[in-house]
C-alpha positions in Angstrom: -63.5 -70.5 -146.7 -60.9 -67.9 -147.6 -62.3 -65.6 -145.1 -62.0 -68.2 -142.3 -58.4 -68.8 -143.3 -57.7 -65.1 -143.3 -59.2 -64.7 -139.8 -57.2 -67.7 -138.6 -53.9 -66.0 -139.9 -54.9 -62.7 -138.2 -55.5 -64.5 -134.9 -52.2 -66.3 -135.2 -50.4 -63.0 -135.8 -52.2 -61.4 -132.8 -51.4 -64.4 -130.6 -47.7 -64.1 -131.6 -47.7 -60.4 -130.7 -49.3 -61.2 -127.4 -46.7 -63.8 -126.6 -43.8 -61.5 -127.6 -45.3 -58.7 -125.4 -45.6 -61.2 -122.5 -42.0 -62.2 -122.9 -40.9 -58.5 -122.9 -43.0 -57.9 -119.7 -41.6 -60.9 -118.0 -38.1 -59.8 -118.9 -38.8 -56.3 -117.6 -40.3 -57.7 -114.4 -37.3 -59.9 -113.8 -34.9 -57.0 -114.5 -36.7 -54.8 -111.9 -36.8 -57.7 -109.5 -33.1 -58.2 -110.0 -32.3 -54.5 -109.5 -34.3 -54.5 -106.3 -32.5 -57.5 -105.0 -29.1 -56.0 -105.8 -30.1 -52.7 -104.1 -31.2 -54.7 -101.0 -28.0 -56.7 -101.0 -25.9 -53.6 -101.3 -27.8 -51.9 -98.5 -27.5 -55.0 -96.3 -23.8 -55.3 -97.1 -23.3 -51.6 -96.2 -25.2 -52.0 -93.0 -23.1 -55.1 -92.1 -19.9 -53.3 -92.9 -20.9 -50.3 -90.7 -22.0 -52.8 -88.0 -18.6 -54.5 -88.1 -16.8 -51.2 -87.7 -18.8 -50.6 -84.5 -18.6 -54.1 -83.1 -15.5 -55.5 -81.5 -13.8 -58.2 -83.6 -16.6 -60.9 -83.3 -16.5 -63.6 -86.0 -20.0 -64.5 -87.3 -21.0 -68.1 -87.0 -20.8 -70.3 -90.0 -24.6 -70.7 -89.8 -25.0 -67.0 -90.5 -22.4 -66.7 -93.3 -20.8 -68.9 -95.9 -17.2 -68.4 -96.9 -16.4 -68.4 -100.6 -12.9 -68.5 -102.0 -12.4 -66.6 -105.3 -9.3 -67.0 -107.4 -8.1 -63.7 -109.0 -4.9 -63.9 -110.8 -2.2 -65.1 -108.4 -4.1 -64.2 -105.3 -7.1 -65.8 -103.6 -9.7 -63.6 -102.1 -11.8 -64.8 -99.2 -15.3 -63.3 -99.3 -18.1 -63.8 -96.8 -21.7 -63.9 -98.0 -24.9 -64.4 -96.2 -27.5 -67.0 -97.4 -29.7 -64.1 -98.5 -26.9 -62.8 -100.8 -26.5 -66.3 -102.2 -30.2 -66.4 -103.0 -29.8 -63.0 -104.7 -26.9 -64.3 -106.8 -28.9 -67.4 -107.7 -31.8 -65.2 -108.8 -29.5 -63.1 -110.9 -28.1 -66.2 -112.6 -31.6 -67.5 -113.2 -32.6 -64.2 -114.8 -29.5 -64.2 -117.0 -30.3 -67.8 -118.1 -33.9 -66.9 -118.9 -32.7 -63.9 -121.0 -30.3 -66.1 -122.9 -33.1 -68.6 -123.6 -35.5 -65.9 -124.7 -32.9 -64.5 -127.2 -32.6 -67.9 -128.9 
């Protein structure tokens, strides 16, 4: 009976280790995924900026870009973001939230 209880405790300890490793792997995966998304967003933004320099002053349609107003001190900055960038930002926020939850 004591042997069964000892095996049960060992299995619980192993299960806890597996769960902790799984959480670490998930966090690493999300971190890599976030970095990839950020790199893609930076690349796309750079390409768009280069494209805007070449193009004449055409204004993108509102379907292609959302305008977001940010307050910084006494000035308001108008920034344009594509829906893809919005999804990247949402993914980053979700990643940050999961990290916060895992650290609790």
